[in-house]
gemmi code that builds the backbone of each chain (N, CA, C; Angstrom):
import gemmi

chains = {
    "A": [
        ("UNK", (0.504, -1.232, -0.350), (0.062, 0.075, -0.140), (1.046, 1.200, -0.058)),
        ("UNK", (0.378, 1.919, -0.963), (1.402, 3.480, -1.044), (0.684, 3.957, -0.383)),
        ("UNK", (1.425, 5.322, 0.345), (0.871, 6.207, 1.194), (1.497, 7.700, 0.913)),
        ("UNK", (0.842, 8.640, 1.081), (1.169, 9.726, 0.827), (0.727, 11.018, 2.014)),
        ("UNK", (0.943, 11.151, 2.805), (0.026, 12.167, 4.009), (-1.087, 11.315, 4.319)),
        ("UNK", (-0.849, 10.235, 4.685), (-1.875, 9.483, 5.277), (-2.908, 9.223, 4.436)),
        ("UNK", (-2.715, 9.563, 2.945), (-3.654, 9.333, 2.163), (-3.026, 7.693, 1.632)),
        ("UNK", (-4.301, 6.829, 1.490), (-3.818, 5.804, 1.147), (-3.858, 5.440, -0.756)),
        ("UNK", (-3.083, 4.622, -1.215), (-3.165, 4.306, -2.511), (-2.790, 2.748, -3.005)),
        ("UNK", (-3.747, 1.802, -2.856), (-3.330, 0.444, -3.171), (-2.513, 0.462, -4.198)),
        ("UNK", (-1.651, -0.581, -4.119), (-0.723, -0.842, -5.177), (-1.146, -1.594, -6.325)),
        ("UNK", (-2.120, -2.255, -6.083), (-2.800, -3.033, -7.296), (-3.580, -2.238, -8.212)),
        ("UNK", (-3.830, -0.798, -8.090), (-4.545, -0.349, -8.628), (-3.963, 0.826, -9.454)),
        ("UNK", (-4.755, 1.274, -10.640), (-3.994, 2.634, -11.417), (-4.759, 3.412, -11.158)),
        ("UNK", (-4.126, 4.684, -11.527), (-4.862, 6.265, -10.899), (-4.756, 6.937, -11.835)),
        ("UNK", (-5.979, 7.885, -11.944), (-6.031, 9.108, -12.974), (-5.845, 10.188, -12.282)),
        ("UNK", (-4.730, 10.804, -12.166), (-4.689, 11.867, -11.097), (-5.316, 13.207, -11.674)),
        ("UNK", (-5.293, 13.557, -12.478), (-6.290, 14.943, -13.043), (-7.661, 14.616, -12.832)),
        ("UNK", (-8.166, 13.190, -12.445), (-9.685, 13.044, -12.594), (-9.756, 12.531, -11.110)),
        ("UNK", (-8.436, 12.154, -10.414), (-8.778, 11.691, -8.879), (-9.695, 10.504, -8.709)),
        ("UNK", (-9.241, 9.633, -9.521), (-10.126, 8.442, -9.722), (-9.159, 7.382, -9.403)),
        ("UNK", (-9.673, 5.921, -8.939), (-8.766, 5.054, -9.261), (-9.484, 3.675, -10.052)),
        ("UNK", (-8.754, 2.978, -10.764), (-9.377, 2.163, -11.911), (-8.677, 0.779, -11.447)),
        ("UNK", (-9.391, -0.181, -11.154), (-9.068, -1.883, -10.933), (-9.367, -2.419, -12.528)),
        ("UNK", (-8.130, -3.263, -12.594), (-8.605, -4.409, -13.919), (-9.021, -5.760, -13.426)),
        ("UNK", (-10.479, -5.636, -13.712), (-11.192, -6.749, -13.315), (-10.606, -7.898, -14.082)),
        ("UNK", (-9.850, -8.277, -15.326), (-9.219, -9.182, -15.655), (-10.389, -9.984, -16.741)),
        ("UNK", (-11.276, -9.366, -16.823), (-12.281, -9.651, -17.923), (-12.753, -8.644, -19.117)),
        ("UNK", (-11.707, -7.851, -19.404), (-12.050, -6.999, -20.159), (-12.752, -5.711, -19.858)),
        ("UNK", (-13.172, -5.712, -18.413), (-13.684, -4.753, -17.644), (-12.773, -4.155, -16.555)),
        ("UNK", (-13.084, -2.730, -15.891), (-12.395, -2.247, -15.038), (-13.567, -1.718, -13.966)),
        ("UNK", (-13.387, -1.611, -12.800), (-14.093, -0.965, -11.789), (-13.472, 0.471, -11.579)),
        ("UNK", (-14.067, 1.333, -11.112), (-13.608, 2.521, -11.026), (-14.367, 3.246, -9.907)),
        ("UNK", (-13.611, 3.866, -8.950), (-14.049, 4.980, -7.788), (-13.161, 5.953, -7.720)),
        ("UNK", (-13.637, 6.776, -6.489), (-12.908, 7.949, -5.793), (-11.808, 7.372, -5.074)),
        ("UNK", (-10.597, 8.239, -4.977), (-9.749, 7.825, -4.459), (-9.702, 8.484, -2.999)),
        ("UNK", (-8.651, 7.985, -1.891), (-9.002, 8.398, -0.518), (-8.725, 9.677, -0.667)),
        ("UNK", (-7.930, 10.560, -1.584), (-7.758, 11.720, -1.541), (-9.169, 12.594, -2.093)),
        ("UNK", (-9.871, 12.059, -2.924), (-11.065, 12.783, -3.498), (-12.303, 12.594, -2.531)),
        ("UNK", (-12.119, 11.688, -1.686), (-13.451, 11.501, -0.633), (-12.751, 12.392, 0.637)),
        ("UNK", (-11.777, 12.581, 0.942), (-11.294, 13.400, 1.613), (-11.552, 14.800, 1.133)),
        ("UNK", (-11.163, 15.382, 0.331), (-11.543, 16.541, -0.615), (-13.085, 16.728, -0.410)),
        ("UNK", (-13.507, 15.734, -1.032), (-15.220, 16.145, -1.001), (-15.835, 16.213, 0.481)),
        ("UNK", (-15.350, 15.535, 1.459), (-15.958, 15.437, 2.655), (-16.993, 14.538, 2.487)),
        ("UNK", (-18.626, 14.548, 3.580), (-18.943, 13.402, 3.763), (-20.285, 13.607, 2.423)),
        ("UNK", (-20.136, 12.200, 1.941), (-20.958, 12.138, 0.365), (-22.450, 11.885, 0.949)),
        ("UNK", (-23.209, 12.779, 0.251), (-24.754, 12.577, 0.710), (-25.339, 11.667, -0.622)),
        ("UNK", (-25.050, 11.979, -1.723), (-25.553, 11.422, -2.618), (-24.605, 11.166, -3.984)),
        ("UNK", (-24.791, 9.965, -4.532), (-23.960, 9.550, -5.642), (-24.824, 9.010, -6.868)),
        ("UNK", (-24.583, 9.603, -7.807), (-25.859, 9.440, -9.070), (-24.985, 8.789, -9.993)),
        ("UNK", (-24.679, 7.462, -10.582), (-24.172, 7.078, -11.760), (-24.999, 7.223, -12.794)),
        ("UNK", (-24.173, 7.254, -13.989), (-24.909, 7.036, -14.720), (-25.413, 5.450, -15.147)),
        ("UNK", (-26.742, 4.993, -15.845), (-26.843, 3.967, -16.136), (-26.099, 2.978, -16.640)),
        ("UNK", (-26.386, 1.662, -16.393), (-25.693, 0.307, -16.973), (-26.158, 0.522, -18.606)),
        ("UNK", (-25.163, 0.332, -19.674), (-25.484, 0.336, -20.774), (-25.191, 1.478, -21.759)),
        ("UNK", (-24.596, 2.741, -20.555), (-24.550, 3.849, -21.369), (-23.414, 3.961, -21.835)),
        ("UNK", (-22.779, 4.619, -23.088), (-21.603, 4.807, -23.466), (-21.007, 5.915, -22.863)),
        ("UNK", (-19.884, 6.014, -22.630), (-19.212, 6.982, -21.816), (-17.770, 7.468, -22.813)),
        ("UNK", (-17.735, 8.650, -23.057), (-15.957, 9.174, -23.564), (-15.300, 9.538, -22.487)),
        ("UNK", (-14.225, 9.387, -23.116), (-12.914, 9.844, -21.958), (-12.881, 11.313, -21.480)),
        ("UNK", (-12.613, 11.258, -20.179), (-12.494, 12.424, -19.250), (-13.977, 12.854, -19.102)),
        ("UNK", (-15.143, 12.102, -19.382), (-16.516, 12.648, -19.169), (-17.017, 12.047, -17.950)),
        ("UNK", (-18.089, 12.400, -17.790), (-18.770, 12.218, -16.432), (-19.351, 10.706, -16.339)),
        ("UNK", (-19.234, 10.105, -15.330), (-19.870, 8.469, -15.200), (-20.774, 8.694, -14.004)),
        ("UNK", (-20.731, 9.647, -12.991), (-21.666, 9.941, -12.025), (-21.369, 11.492, -11.411)),
        ("UNK", (-22.693, 11.538, -10.814), (-22.710, 12.860, -10.010), (-22.340, 12.620, -8.331)),
        ("UNK", (-21.624, 13.495, -7.978), (-21.445, 13.194, -6.284), (-21.546, 14.618, -6.121)),
        ("UNK", (-22.638, 14.242, -4.970), (-22.889, 15.503, -3.781), (-22.483, 15.404, -2.119)),
        ("UNK", (-21.801, 16.386, -2.117), (-21.212, 16.236, -0.553), (-21.497, 17.184, 0.323)),
        ("UNK", (-21.444, 17.620, 1.222), (-21.857, 18.473, 2.412), (-21.486, 19.779, 1.543)),
        ("UNK", (-20.244, 19.822, 1.010), (-19.596, 21.266, 0.562), (-19.089, 21.188, -0.929)),
        ("UNK", (-19.708, 20.361, -2.054), (-19.092, 19.758, -3.036), (-20.203, 19.348, -3.847)),
        ("UNK", (-20.395, 19.722, -5.125), (-21.303, 18.879, -6.394), (-20.516, 18.824, -7.325)),
        ("UNK", (-20.153, 17.524, -7.771), (-19.555, 17.346, -9.218), (-19.387, 16.220, -9.563)),
        ("UNK", (-18.767, 15.960, -10.825), (-18.556, 14.560, -11.788), (-17.620, 13.981, -11.319)),
        ("UNK", (-17.792, 12.863, -11.153), (-16.329, 11.543, -11.105), (-16.375, 11.072, -12.859)),
        ("UNK", (-15.204, 11.311, -13.211), (-14.912, 11.344, -14.560), (-14.099, 10.044, -14.578)),
        ("UNK", (-14.507, 9.327, -15.716), (-13.582, 8.169, -16.209), (-12.650, 8.346, -17.369)),
        ("UNK", (-11.541, 8.197, -17.112), (-10.618, 8.539, -17.719), (-10.462, 7.876, -19.040)),
        ("UNK", (-11.264, 7.126, -19.528), (-11.414, 6.516, -21.004), (-12.681, 6.282, -21.348)),
        ("UNK", (-12.793, 5.955, -22.817), (-14.131, 5.566, -23.631), (-14.545, 4.188, -23.412)),
        ("UNK", (-15.846, 4.124, -23.147), (-16.443, 2.596, -23.171), (-17.768, 2.656, -22.802)),
        ("UNK", (-18.216, 1.488, -22.264), (-19.583, 1.384, -22.104), (-19.796, 0.671, -20.152)),
        ("UNK", (-20.565, 1.604, -19.679), (-20.862, 1.278, -18.281), (-21.644, -0.300, -18.362)),
        ("UNK", (-20.798, -0.968, -17.853), (-22.024, -2.391, -17.654), (-22.557, -2.688, -16.248)),
        ("UNK", (-22.047, -1.863, -15.288), (-22.882, -2.484, -14.001), (-22.589, -1.125, -13.039)),
        ("UNK", (-23.459, -0.635, -12.307), (-23.390, 0.366, -11.199), (-23.624, 0.022, -9.917)),
        ("UNK", (-23.265, 0.445, -8.987), (-22.814, -0.199, -7.623), (-24.541, 0.615, -6.978)),
        ("UNK", (-25.128, -0.637, -6.850), (-26.393, 0.240, -6.317), (-26.514, 0.380, -4.968)),
        ("UNK", (-25.457, 0.035, -4.397), (-25.306, -0.011, -2.639), (-25.131, 1.731, -2.204)),
        ("UNK", (-24.624, 2.145, -3.207), (-24.177, 3.768, -2.980), (-25.601, 4.687, -2.958)),
        ("UNK", (-26.631, 4.084, -3.702), (-28.158, 4.874, -3.768), (-28.497, 5.094, -2.312)),
        ("UNK", (-28.192, 3.924, -1.727), (-28.812, 3.767, -0.169), (-27.787, 4.391, 0.694)),
        ("UNK", (-26.570, 4.428, 0.619), (-25.728, 4.819, 1.585), (-24.434, 5.338, 0.926)),
        ("UNK", (-24.288, 6.609, 0.546), (-23.223, 7.104, -0.429), (-21.866, 7.518, 0.364)),
        ("UNK", (-22.451, 7.673, 1.715), (-20.831, 7.446, 2.767), (-20.371, 6.427, 2.704)),
        ("UNK", (-20.559, 5.276, 1.838), (-19.459, 4.203, 1.674), (-18.395, 4.737, 1.050)),
        ("UNK", (-18.420, 5.527, -0.225), (-17.144, 6.184, -0.846), (-16.715, 7.155, 0.394)),
        ("UNK", (-16.805, 7.337, 1.383), (-15.990, 7.720, 2.436), (-15.291, 6.589, 3.322)),
        ("UNK", (-16.284, 5.789, 3.666), (-15.638, 4.635, 4.410), (-15.038, 3.707, 3.858)),
        ("UNK", (-15.294, 3.280, 2.656), (-14.663, 2.000, 1.936), (-13.893, 2.733, 0.487)),
        ("UNK", (-13.116, 3.532, 0.182), (-13.486, 4.043, -1.057), (-12.694, 3.145, -2.255)),
        ("UNK", (-12.016, 2.214, -2.072), (-11.353, 1.004, -2.679), (-12.081, -0.067, -2.817)),
        ("UNK", (-12.676, -0.481, -1.776), (-13.659, -1.597, -1.675), (-15.270, -1.614, -2.012)),
        ("UNK", (-15.679, -1.244, -0.985), (-17.120, -1.320, -1.332), (-17.629, 0.107, -2.017)),
        ("UNK", (-16.528, 1.083, -1.954), (-16.868, 2.270, -2.748), (-17.157, 2.426, -4.429)),
        ("UNK", (-16.803, 1.436, -5.210), (-16.387, 1.481, -6.478), (-17.787, 2.213, -7.027)),
        ("UNK", (-17.708, 2.606, -7.973), (-18.875, 3.318, -8.537), (-19.628, 2.604, -9.614)),
        ("UNK", (-18.680, 2.615, -10.580), (-19.425, 1.698, -11.926), (-18.422, 0.725, -12.170)),
        ("UNK", (-18.452, -0.171, -13.330), (-17.734, -1.203, -13.725), (-18.256, -0.833, -15.411)),
        ("UNK", (-16.877, -0.731, -16.187), (-16.825, -0.460, -17.608), (-16.023, -1.260, -18.313)),
        ("UNK", (-16.679, -1.274, -19.650), (-16.005, -2.084, -20.402), (-14.998, -1.030, -21.341)),
        ("UNK", (-13.658, -0.612, -21.264), (-13.298, 0.393, -22.042), (-12.984, -0.126, -23.374)),
        ("UNK", (-13.084, 0.625, -24.453), (-12.980, 0.327, -25.903), (-11.302, 0.229, -26.139)),
        ("UNK", (-10.612, 0.297, -25.412), (-9.060, 0.058, -25.442), (-8.252, -0.259, -24.188)),
        ("UNK", (-8.582, -1.196, -23.624), (-8.441, -1.401, -22.136), (-6.843, -1.506, -22.030)),
        ("UNK", (-5.892, -1.907, -22.865), (-4.490, -2.186, -22.661), (-3.742, -0.953, -22.709)),
        ("UNK", (-4.394, -0.121, -23.829), (-3.651, 0.963, -24.119), (-4.087, 2.137, -23.033)),
        ("UNK", (-5.515, 2.059, -22.699), (-5.544, 2.986, -21.807), (-5.287, 3.110, -20.604)),
        ("UNK", (-4.968, 1.688, -19.910), (-4.121, 1.471, -18.469), (-3.082, 1.962, -19.001)),
        ("UNK", (-2.389, 1.823, -19.852), (-0.946, 2.490, -20.071), (-0.714, 3.768, -19.626)),
        ("UNK", (-1.848, 4.452, -20.051), (-1.852, 5.654, -19.880), (-1.827, 6.353, -18.089)),
        ("UNK", (-2.236, 5.175, -17.575), (-2.423, 5.693, -15.986), (-1.335, 4.993, -15.313)),
        ("UNK", (-1.258, 5.786, -14.023), (0.140, 5.475, -13.012), (-0.367, 4.135, -12.218)),
        ("UNK", (0.224, 3.131, -11.851), (0.274, 2.528, -11.210), (0.502, 2.317, -10.015)),
        ("UNK", (-0.232, 2.081, -8.548), (0.382, 2.209, -7.396), (1.470, 3.351, -7.157)),
        ("UNK", (2.097, 3.054, -6.416), (3.412, 3.969, -6.004), (3.729, 5.309, -7.012)),
        ("UNK", (3.666, 4.662, -8.148), (3.926, 5.573, -9.176), (3.060, 6.755, -9.584)),
        ("UNK", (2.081, 6.610, -8.588), (1.239, 7.845, -8.632), (1.329, 8.908, -7.575)),
        ("UNK", (2.457, 8.423, -6.762), (2.794, 9.637, -5.816), (3.136, 10.957, -6.256)),
        ("UNK", (3.903, 11.028, -7.022), (4.474, 12.451, -7.465), (3.274, 13.173, -8.034)),
        ("UNK", (2.451, 12.507, -8.876), (1.394, 13.457, -9.276), (0.189, 13.781, -8.060)),
        ("UNK", (0.069, 12.924, -7.460), (-0.756, 13.370, -6.276), (-0.195, 14.318, -5.127)),
        ("UNK", (0.688, 13.949, -4.893), (1.588, 15.094, -3.890), (1.251, 16.660, -4.553)),
        ("UNK", (1.634, 16.856, -6.293), (1.220, 18.216, -6.738), (-0.060, 18.324, -6.644)),
        ("UNK", (-0.739, 17.355, -6.778), (-2.573, 17.644, -6.825), (-2.854, 18.160, -5.251)),
        ("UNK", (-2.231, 17.238, -4.512), (-2.831, 17.792, -3.336), (-2.234, 19.289, -2.571)),
        ("UNK", (-0.929, 19.274, -2.940), (-0.335, 20.908, -3.030), (-1.113, 22.124, -3.648)),
        ("UNK", (-1.846, 21.475, -4.768), (-2.615, 22.815, -5.387), (-3.559, 22.640, -4.831)),
        ("UNK", (-4.415, 21.754, -4.171), (-5.387, 22.069, -3.495), (-5.658, 21.838, -2.513)),
        ("UNK", (-4.655, 22.512, -1.684), (-4.252, 22.622, -0.467), (-4.553, 21.950, 0.610)),
        ("UNK", (-4.456, 20.345, 0.438), (-5.094, 19.355, 1.112), (-3.646, 19.161, 1.824)),
        ("UNK", (-3.876, 19.286, 3.237), (-2.723, 18.717, 4.055), (-2.639, 17.198, 4.145)),
        ("UNK", (-3.562, 16.458, 4.649), (-3.721, 15.175, 5.066), (-4.964, 14.414, 5.132)),
        ("UNK", (-4.720, 13.344, 4.851), (-6.286, 12.397, 4.945), (-6.446, 12.379, 6.113)),
        ("UNK", (-7.778, 12.178, 6.576), (-8.153, 11.983, 8.006), (-9.278, 11.004, 7.835)),
        ("UNK", (-8.872, 9.798, 8.157), (-9.981, 8.536, 8.517), (-10.863, 8.494, 9.642)),
        ("UNK", (-12.064, 7.899, 9.226), (-12.872, 7.516, 10.235), (-12.229, 6.492, 10.701)),
        ("UNK", (-12.742, 6.328, 12.155), (-12.151, 4.924, 12.513), (-12.911, 3.805, 12.161)),
        ("UNK", (-12.287, 2.693, 11.422), (-12.866, 1.517, 11.009), (-12.564, 1.834, 9.508)),
        ("UNK", (-12.039, 2.866, 9.086), (-12.136, 3.110, 7.696), (-11.221, 1.902, 6.802)),
        ("UNK", (-12.140, 1.569, 5.905), (-11.486, 0.087, 5.218), (-10.999, 0.821, 4.011)),
        ("UNK", (-9.442, 1.250, 4.189), (-8.660, 1.264, 2.812), (-8.468, 0.070, 1.957)),
    ],
    "B": [
        ("UNK", (-12.068, 27.059, 42.502), (-11.577, 25.986, 41.171), (-10.844, 26.706, 40.319)),
        ("UNK", (-9.892, 25.943, 39.589), (-8.825, 26.328, 38.642), (-9.893, 26.611, 37.425)),
        ("UNK", (-9.186, 26.970, 36.229), (-9.731, 27.182, 35.372), (-10.350, 25.725, 34.664)),
        ("UNK", (-11.381, 26.104, 33.825), (-11.868, 24.761, 33.101), (-10.661, 24.428, 32.118)),
        ("UNK", (-10.912, 22.966, 32.426), (-10.091, 22.173, 31.037), (-11.190, 22.039, 29.969)),
        ("UNK", (-10.269, 21.895, 28.691), (-10.940, 21.715, 27.314), (-10.684, 20.719, 26.895)),
        ("UNK", (-12.116, 20.177, 26.586), (-12.301, 18.951, 25.857), (-12.809, 19.007, 24.151)),
        ("UNK", (-11.691, 18.660, 23.270), (-12.239, 18.942, 21.838), (-12.453, 17.420, 21.454)),
        ("UNK", (-13.724, 17.334, 20.683), (-13.928, 16.292, 20.108), (-13.862, 16.611, 18.580)),
        ("UNK", (-13.103, 15.745, 18.010), (-13.031, 16.209, 16.198), (-14.084, 14.973, 15.637)),
        ("UNK", (-14.757, 15.699, 15.029), (-15.877, 14.654, 14.245), (-16.049, 15.024, 12.582)),
        ("UNK", (-16.725, 13.790, 12.295), (-17.418, 14.269, 10.768), (-18.458, 13.409, 10.610)),
        ("UNK", (-19.116, 14.194, 9.700), (-20.557, 13.410, 9.663), (-20.498, 11.881, 9.436)),
        ("UNK", (-19.558, 11.806, 8.305), (-19.332, 10.627, 7.531), (-18.762, 9.184, 8.444)),
        ("UNK", (-18.632, 9.878, 9.893), (-17.825, 8.867, 10.874), (-18.902, 8.549, 11.749)),
        ("UNK", (-19.265, 7.253, 11.688), (-20.435, 6.665, 12.352), (-19.792, 6.614, 13.831)),
        ("UNK", (-18.487, 6.355, 14.219), (-18.472, 6.545, 15.917), (-18.220, 7.671, 16.306)),
        ("UNK", (-18.525, 8.892, 15.702), (-18.317, 10.072, 16.032), (-19.481, 10.549, 16.964)),
        ("UNK", (-20.691, 10.439, 16.344), (-21.770, 10.669, 17.275), (-21.537, 10.114, 19.063)),
        ("UNK", (-21.594, 8.593, 18.876), (-21.661, 8.184, 20.196), (-20.393, 8.539, 20.866)),
        ("UNK", (-19.433, 8.562, 20.477), (-18.369, 9.124, 20.852), (-18.653, 10.680, 21.841)),
        ("UNK", (-19.205, 11.807, 20.635), (-19.475, 12.973, 21.048), (-20.558, 12.870, 22.369)),
        ("UNK", (-21.530, 11.837, 22.312), (-22.144, 11.804, 23.572), (-21.792, 11.444, 24.808)),
        ("UNK", (-20.827, 10.533, 24.548), (-20.303, 10.071, 26.085), (-19.344, 11.531, 26.631)),
        ("UNK", (-18.919, 11.951, 25.679), (-18.003, 13.417, 26.336), (-19.086, 14.096, 26.982)),
        ("UNK", (-20.279, 14.300, 26.053), (-21.120, 15.343, 26.712), (-21.733, 14.953, 28.155)),
        ("UNK", (-22.093, 13.487, 28.077), (-22.645, 12.954, 29.323), (-21.575, 13.337, 30.802)),
        ("UNK", (-20.337, 13.318, 30.556), (-19.514, 13.343, 31.279), (-19.125, 14.795, 31.656)),
        ("UNK", (-19.252, 15.888, 30.720), (-19.113, 17.219, 30.710), (-20.211, 17.847, 31.589)),
        ("UNK", (-21.598, 17.145, 31.298), (-22.490, 17.501, 31.902), (-22.881, 17.368, 33.636)),
        ("UNK", (-21.820, 15.996, 33.898), (-21.569, 15.922, 35.393), (-20.676, 16.905, 35.810)),
        ("UNK", (-19.790, 17.736, 35.256), (-18.689, 17.938, 35.469), (-18.583, 19.595, 34.702)),
        ("UNK", (-19.944, 20.277, 35.138), (-19.999, 21.230, 34.263), (-18.999, 22.512, 34.724)),
        ("UNK", (-18.553, 22.440, 35.881), (-17.507, 23.548, 36.450), (-16.215, 23.131, 36.034)),
        ("UNK", (-15.948, 21.690, 35.770), (-14.507, 21.457, 35.396), (-14.128, 21.444, 34.050)),
        ("UNK", (-14.972, 21.362, 33.202), (-14.546, 21.049, 31.813), (-15.659, 22.103, 30.994)),
        ("UNK", (-15.039, 22.481, 29.543), (-15.665, 23.088, 28.558), (-15.353, 22.239, 27.523)),
        ("UNK", (-16.601, 21.659, 26.755), (-16.608, 20.966, 25.239), (-16.671, 21.816, 24.408)),
        ("UNK", (-15.903, 21.462, 23.103), (-15.785, 22.153, 21.857), (-15.781, 20.959, 21.089)),
        ("UNK", (-16.840, 20.822, 19.795), (-16.727, 20.004, 18.894), (-16.039, 20.668, 17.614)),
        ("UNK", (-15.229, 19.962, 17.149), (-14.299, 20.378, 15.936), (-14.843, 19.547, 14.693)),
        ("UNK", (-15.386, 20.308, 13.983), (-16.076, 19.750, 12.681), (-15.096, 19.616, 11.687)),
        ("UNK", (-14.788, 18.121, 11.080), (-13.852, 18.495, 9.810), (-14.582, 18.527, 8.579)),
        ("UNK", (-15.750, 18.687, 8.726), (-16.338, 18.848, 7.358), (-16.234, 20.191, 6.756)),
        ("UNK", (-15.803, 21.378, 8.033), (-15.472, 22.367, 7.246), (-13.838, 22.946, 7.054)),
        ("UNK", (-13.551, 24.058, 6.723), (-12.170, 24.165, 6.251), (-11.746, 24.539, 7.619)),
        ("UNK", (-11.954, 25.122, 8.448), (-11.385, 25.453, 10.026), (-11.162, 24.568, 10.736)),
        ("UNK", (-12.269, 23.358, 10.532), (-12.038, 22.514, 11.372), (-10.736, 21.525, 11.002)),
        ("UNK", (-11.084, 21.348, 9.439), (-9.749, 20.349, 8.985), (-8.517, 20.819, 9.140)),
        ("UNK", (-8.256, 22.673, 9.188), (-6.934, 23.218, 9.425), (-6.510, 22.862, 10.964)),
        ("UNK", (-7.595, 22.828, 11.768), (-7.450, 22.498, 13.274), (-6.879, 21.189, 13.587)),
        ("UNK", (-7.410, 20.535, 12.905), (-6.955, 18.832, 12.836), (-5.665, 18.579, 12.206)),
        ("UNK", (-5.387, 19.338, 11.088), (-4.306, 19.243, 10.667), (-3.213, 19.654, 11.686)),
        ("UNK", (-3.023, 20.889, 12.441), (-2.486, 21.189, 13.328), (-1.952, 20.573, 14.224)),
        ("UNK", (-2.880, 19.708, 14.873), (-2.891, 18.817, 15.682), (-2.579, 17.467, 15.532)),
        ("UNK", (-2.235, 17.164, 14.203), (-1.583, 15.944, 13.822), (-2.874, 14.533, 13.601)),
        ("UNK", (-3.793, 15.280, 13.572), (-5.036, 14.003, 13.900), (-5.120, 13.256, 12.259)),
        ("UNK", (-5.201, 12.209, 12.727), (-5.084, 10.754, 11.147), (-6.619, 10.322, 11.321)),
        ("UNK", (-6.984, 9.900, 12.516), (-8.244, 9.164, 12.448), (-9.104, 9.859, 13.487)),
        ("UNK", (-10.775, 9.783, 12.808), (-11.641, 10.549, 13.943), (-12.573, 9.314, 14.363)),
        ("UNK", (-13.144, 9.425, 15.529), (-12.905, 10.509, 16.465), (-11.916, 10.624, 16.777)),
        ("UNK", (-11.397, 11.591, 17.393), (-10.122, 11.772, 18.120), (-10.626, 13.014, 19.490)),
        ("UNK", (-10.313, 12.617, 20.865), (-10.352, 13.451, 21.719), (-9.601, 14.114, 22.399)),
        ("UNK", (-9.387, 15.220, 22.338), (-7.944, 15.924, 23.256), (-8.718, 16.704, 24.465)),
        ("UNK", (-8.058, 16.372, 25.695), (-8.161, 17.285, 26.891), (-7.129, 18.013, 26.912)),
        ("UNK", (-7.144, 19.487, 27.220), (-5.825, 20.449, 27.398), (-6.436, 21.101, 28.568)),
        ("UNK", (-5.361, 21.842, 29.066), (-5.381, 22.722, 30.103), (-4.414, 23.784, 30.157)),
        ("UNK", (-4.521, 24.980, 30.305), (-3.321, 26.038, 30.255), (-2.422, 26.088, 29.041)),
        ("UNK", (-3.577, 25.716, 28.112), (-2.715, 25.455, 26.845), (-1.985, 24.185, 26.216)),
        ("UNK", (-2.321, 23.522, 27.157), (-0.894, 22.374, 27.044), (-2.302, 20.808, 26.969)),
        ("UNK", (-1.641, 20.400, 25.873), (-2.436, 18.799, 25.672), (-1.868, 17.821, 27.060)),
        ("UNK", (-3.141, 17.720, 27.514), (-2.911, 16.493, 28.683), (-2.964, 15.175, 28.217)),
        ("UNK", (-4.315, 14.648, 27.684), (-4.638, 13.288, 27.397), (-5.396, 13.483, 25.964)),
        ("UNK", (-5.077, 12.007, 25.240), (-5.396, 12.106, 23.785), (-5.941, 10.695, 23.761)),
        ("UNK", (-7.472, 10.648, 23.302), (-8.060, 9.482, 22.880), (-8.155, 9.267, 21.355)),
        ("UNK", (-7.485, 8.462, 20.586), (-7.946, 8.226, 19.217), (-8.765, 6.927, 19.245)),
        ("UNK", (-9.907, 7.406, 18.519), (-10.951, 6.328, 18.440), (-11.979, 6.498, 19.274)),
        ("UNK", (-12.923, 5.466, 19.426), (-14.193, 5.389, 20.259), (-13.580, 5.478, 21.541)),
        ("UNK", (-14.140, 6.551, 22.655), (-13.471, 5.983, 24.011), (-13.888, 5.165, 25.117)),
        ("UNK", (-13.567, 4.625, 25.530), (-14.225, 3.832, 26.457), (-14.888, 4.882, 28.033)),
        ("UNK", (-15.450, 4.205, 28.546), (-15.750, 4.747, 29.568), (-14.295, 5.179, 30.772)),
        ("UNK", (-13.811, 4.399, 30.696), (-12.397, 4.357, 31.642), (-11.495, 5.149, 31.435)),
        ("UNK", (-11.594, 5.401, 30.136), (-10.525, 6.300, 29.218), (-11.182, 7.584, 29.425)),
        ("UNK", (-12.128, 7.994, 29.222), (-13.082, 8.914, 29.522), (-12.753, 9.563, 31.409)),
        ("UNK", (-12.948, 8.559, 31.924), (-12.924, 9.004, 33.245), (-11.615, 9.530, 33.719)),
        ("UNK", (-10.836, 8.763, 33.024), (-8.997, 8.994, 33.554), (-9.276, 10.708, 33.153)),
        ("UNK", (-10.013, 11.312, 32.771), (-9.697, 12.648, 32.586), (-9.969, 13.829, 33.389)),
        ("UNK", (-10.546, 13.062, 34.520), (-11.255, 13.547, 35.709), (-9.607, 13.502, 36.646)),
        ("UNK", (-8.657, 12.867, 36.505), (-7.579, 12.853, 37.260), (-6.573, 14.190, 36.954)),
        ("UNK", (-7.085, 15.183, 36.116), (-6.431, 16.105, 35.658), (-7.046, 17.084, 36.475)),
        ("UNK", (-8.321, 17.090, 36.900), (-9.026, 18.080, 37.613), (-8.199, 18.745, 39.168)),
        ("UNK", (-8.092, 19.955, 38.984), (-7.878, 19.933, 40.482), (-8.881, 20.981, 41.130)),
        ("UNK", (-9.003, 20.137, 42.506), (-10.289, 20.660, 43.312), (-10.003, 21.237, 44.473)),
    ],
}
model = gemmi.Model(1)
for chain_id, residues in chains.items():
    chain = gemmi.Chain(chain_id)
    for i, (resn, *xyz) in enumerate(residues, 1):
        res = gemmi.Residue()
        res.name, res.seqid = resn, gemmi.SeqId(i, " ")
        for name, pos in zip(("N", "CA", "C"), xyz):
            atom = gemmi.Atom()
            atom.name, atom.element = name, gemmi.Element(name[0])
            atom.pos, atom.b_iso = gemmi.Position(*pos), 0.0
            res.add_atom(atom)
        chain.add_residue(res)
    model.add_chain(chain)
structure = gemmi.Structure()
structure.add_model(model)
structure.setup_entities()
């Protein structure tokens, strides 16, 4: 597990720093995607998460979900184009899962990318994402990630 | 009676353990109103987050007892009754 200022970045995940999302290669031509620990810290307590429906086509760096927190409303962007194949229905019941378990229970959508190999090659994996996130956190003036007791990284 | 001691409870709405921790502290402070002041530091706002950074807090709930500007005790995570009761050992009666 890579760590930067108490923010966790699991080694097996790929990261799009500019979109502040992680991507997990599910090994069947699809990926799951969610907000990073850094993203959930910046957002604060998430109130609603509304993903686009399964079957929708998405374009690179366009929204796959809208997230609303106590201090922010905005899109979660997918770093590549493809088709949404599944959405995490649990989030409609309890969006704070994104805060509590951003990398496990808190996946937002599963996507079948148009060009999986090429797309993953453009992302940083594990600790390789640290320099990018360091700069990102400095830009956002985020000092450290602070976790709730029982946080499931 | 000396100056009151300050108890700060660092919380966040997404933290399931923060509400019960705050209630426990509040109950103790209610019994010792002349001894303790209670302040909730909410991490969902910028001021609260900055205060948490200054105090080096990485996990919430965190409860800090301080007196005369110095930190006396710190509980990280949900407190037990015994841990909170230990705060009273700092009272000068």
